[in-house]
C-alpha positions as CSV (number, residue, x, y, z in Angstrom):
1,Q,-0.1,-0.1,-0.3
2,V,1.2,3.0,-1.2
3,Q,1.5,5.8,1.5
4,L,2.4,9.6,1.2
5,V,2.2,11.6,4.9
6,E,3.2,14.8,4.9
7,S,3.9,17.1,8.2
8,G,5.8,20.0,9.2
9,G,2.9,22.4,8.2
10,G,0.8,24.7,10.7
11,L,0.4,29.0,11.1
12,V,3.9,31.1,10.6
13,Q,4.1,34.9,10.6
14,P,4.9,36.5,7.7
15,G,8.7,36.2,7.2
16,G,8.9,33.2,8.8
17,S,10.1,29.8,7.8
18,L,8.7,26.4,8.0
19,R,10.1,22.9,6.5
20,L,7.7,20.2,5.1
21,S,8.7,16.8,5.4
22,C,7.2,13.7,3.5
23,S,7.4,10.1,3.9
24,A,7.1,7.8,1.5
25,S,6.3,4.2,1.6
26,G,4.9,1.3,-0.6
27,I,7.1,2.5,-3.2
28,I,10.7,2.0,-4.5
29,F,11.7,5.5,-3.4
30,S,14.3,5.9,-5.3
31,L,12.9,5.4,-8.5
32,F,10.0,8.0,-8.2
33,D,9.9,11.7,-8.8
34,M,8.9,13.3,-6.0
35,G,7.3,16.7,-5.7
36,W,5.5,19.5,-3.7
37,Y,2.5,21.4,-4.6
38,R,0.0,23.7,-2.9
39,Q,-3.5,24.4,-3.3
40,A,-5.1,27.7,-1.9
41,P,-8.7,28.2,-1.1
42,G,-10.7,28.9,-4.4
43,K,-7.4,28.2,-6.6
44,Q,-6.6,25.0,-8.8
45,R,-3.7,23.0,-7.5
46,E,-0.3,24.3,-8.7
47,L,2.9,23.1,-8.8
48,V,5.8,24.3,-5.8
49,G,8.7,22.1,-7.1
50,T,9.8,18.7,-8.2
51,I,13.0,16.6,-7.2
52,S,13.6,13.7,-10.1
53,S,14.5,10.1,-9.3
54,I,18.2,11.7,-10.0
55,G,17.9,14.6,-8.2
56,R,17.6,17.6,-10.4
57,I,15.0,20.5,-9.2
58,N,12.7,22.3,-10.7
59,Y,10.6,25.2,-9.2
60,A,8.0,27.4,-10.1
61,D,9.3,30.5,-11.3
62,S,7.5,32.3,-8.7
63,L,8.8,30.8,-5.8
64,K,12.6,30.6,-6.7
65,G,15.4,31.6,-4.4
66,R,12.7,31.4,-1.4
67,F,12.1,27.6,-1.5
68,T,14.4,24.6,-1.3
69,I,13.6,20.9,-2.1
70,S,15.8,18.3,-1.0
71,R,14.9,14.3,-0.5
72,D,17.1,11.8,1.3
73,Y,17.1,8.6,-0.4
74,A,18.1,6.3,2.7
75,Q,15.1,7.8,4.9
76,K,12.6,7.8,2.0
77,E,11.3,11.3,2.7
78,V,11.4,14.8,0.9
79,Y,11.5,17.8,2.3
80,L,10.5,21.6,1.3
81,Q,12.3,24.3,3.1
82,M,10.1,27.6,3.0
83,N,11.3,30.8,3.7
84,S,10.5,34.5,3.9
85,L,7.0,33.2,4.0
86,K,3.9,35.7,2.7
87,P,0.3,35.5,3.4
88,E,-0.5,34.5,-0.2
89,D,1.9,31.2,0.6
90,T,-1.0,30.2,2.4
91,A,-2.4,27.2,1.1
92,V,-2.8,23.0,1.6
93,Y,0.5,21.5,0.5
94,Y,0.5,18.1,-1.2
95,C,3.4,15.6,-1.4
96,N,3.2,14.0,-5.0
97,A,5.0,10.9,-6.1
98,K,5.5,9.9,-10.0
99,R,6.8,7.2,-12.6
100,T,5.4,7.9,-15.5
101,T,6.8,5.0,-17.6
102,W,5.2,2.8,-15.0
103,G,1.6,5.1,-15.0
104,N,2.1,5.5,-11.0
105,D,1.0,9.0,-9.8
106,Y,0.7,9.3,-6.0
107,W,-0.8,12.1,-3.7
108,G,-0.5,12.5,-0.1
109,Q,-3.1,13.9,2.4
110,G,-1.7,17.1,2.8
111,T,-0.9,19.8,5.1
112,Q,-2.0,23.3,6.2
113,V,0.2,26.3,5.7
114,T,-1.1,29.3,7.2
115,V,0.9,32.4,7.0
116,S,-0.3,35.3,9.0
117,S,-0.2,37.8,11.6
């Protein structure tokens, strides 16, 4: 059974930082591209960034410089370090695991991030 479990969300003041974690099980982690997406109220889910199975990283243009994605193959975890947070970063953040060649596309349940004073 595939599970992606996000953690680390919460309430933070503008300018603050948070680090999200996503723990993966039930997949061959080293073969999957991992990603973070977010969905704000009333908006469509959007890409935050991805890190491929071999560590190649891609970010949404608007988030470059503030957000950093990394992964730990031994722990089977992917991380999202978010700095200089803004109220517009408020959203539910979702972890994604994808292996296109196998047609596999999995999602976590999401973790809420609220940026507010």
